[in-house]
N, C-alpha and C positions, 0 to 999 in steps of 0.2 A: 463195539459200543462200550462206553465206559460208564461206570457207576461209582458211587462213593466207596464201594468195597472192591471194585475191580477197575483200577485205573488203567487207561490205555497207555501202552508203552510207546513212547516217541523216541526214535533213534536220536542219540545226542551227536551233534556234529563234532568232527575231529578238531581238537584244539590246534591252533596254528602256532608254531614256535618259530620265531624269526631266526633262531640259530640252527634250525633243521633244514637240510637240503633235501628237497623232494625229487625223486627220480622222474616224476611225470611233469616237472616244471620245464617249459620250453625256454625259459631265460636262465638256464643253469650257468651260463658263462657271463652273466651280467655283473656290473660293478657291485650291485647289492649283494650278490652271492659271494663274490670274492671278499667283500668286507665281512660278511657273516662267517666265512671260513677263517679269516684272520682272527676274528673275535673268539671263535671256538678254540683256535690254536693257543691264543694267549690265555684263555680261561683254563685250558687243560694244564698249563704250566703253573698255575697259582698254587695248588697243593704242594708241588715240589719246592717252590720258592719258600713257602711258609715253613716247610719242614727244615729246610736249610737254615733259615733264620732261627728257628727254635733250637736247632743243634748248636748254633753259634752262641746263643744266649746261655744254653745249658753248660757248654764248656767254660764260658766265662765265669758263671756262677760257681761251678764245681771248683775251678781254680781258686776263686776267692775263698770258698769255704774250706778248702784243704790247706790253706795257709795257716801257719801256727799262730795262735793268738797268745801274745805275751802279756797283754795288759787288759784289765777290766776297768772301764771308766763309767761312772754314773753321770748321765746328762739329763737336763730338762729339755723337753721338746713340746712343740705346740700340739694342740688337739688335731690339727690337720696333718702334721707329720706322723702322729700316732695312728691316725686312720690309714695313711699311706703304708706305713710299716705293717699294720695288721692286714691290709689287703694283700701285700706280698706274701705274708704267711698263709692266709686263707687260700690264695691261689696256688700254694704249693711251691712257690719260687724259692722260699727259704724255710728252714725248719722252725725258726723262731724270730722274734723281733730283734734280738741282739745281733744275730747273723745279718739280718737285713740292714740294720743301722751301721754295722761295721763295714759292710760292702759299700754302702752309700757314702760313708765318710772317706773310705779309701778312694773311691771314684771322684769325690769332690776335691780331695787333695791333689790328685792327678790333674784335674781340670784347672786348678788354681796354681799351677806350677810357677807362673810369673810372680805371684804374691810370695810364695815361699822362697823364691830366688832373692827377692828384695829383702825379706826377713833375714836370710842367710848373710847377705852382704852387710846389713846393718849390725848383725851380731858379730861379724868377723873383725 
């Protein structure tokens, strides 16, 4: 019997997880279970893939940071660019905005190699 002070305990039903294979399930060889198994397999690889991506990004950034800086240039940037640079610093990707801006400028120059080739030809 339950009262406001002594609630009756009702057993909570076991939560069903679509990704769990149950030993007592008679359809353990069904297409649904093979799909669930594939999904679990793929999901188990996600942390490894993310770690690899993180390592690649870290190596690229470390390489850019370790390059010798020969010049200091003052530039005006938009408020949006300022926010993006600050986000990179806050996330710990770069130590400061200058490093973030330098990296992004170097990457932009690489991306615009066709433009710089035309400039080189014009200046030759």
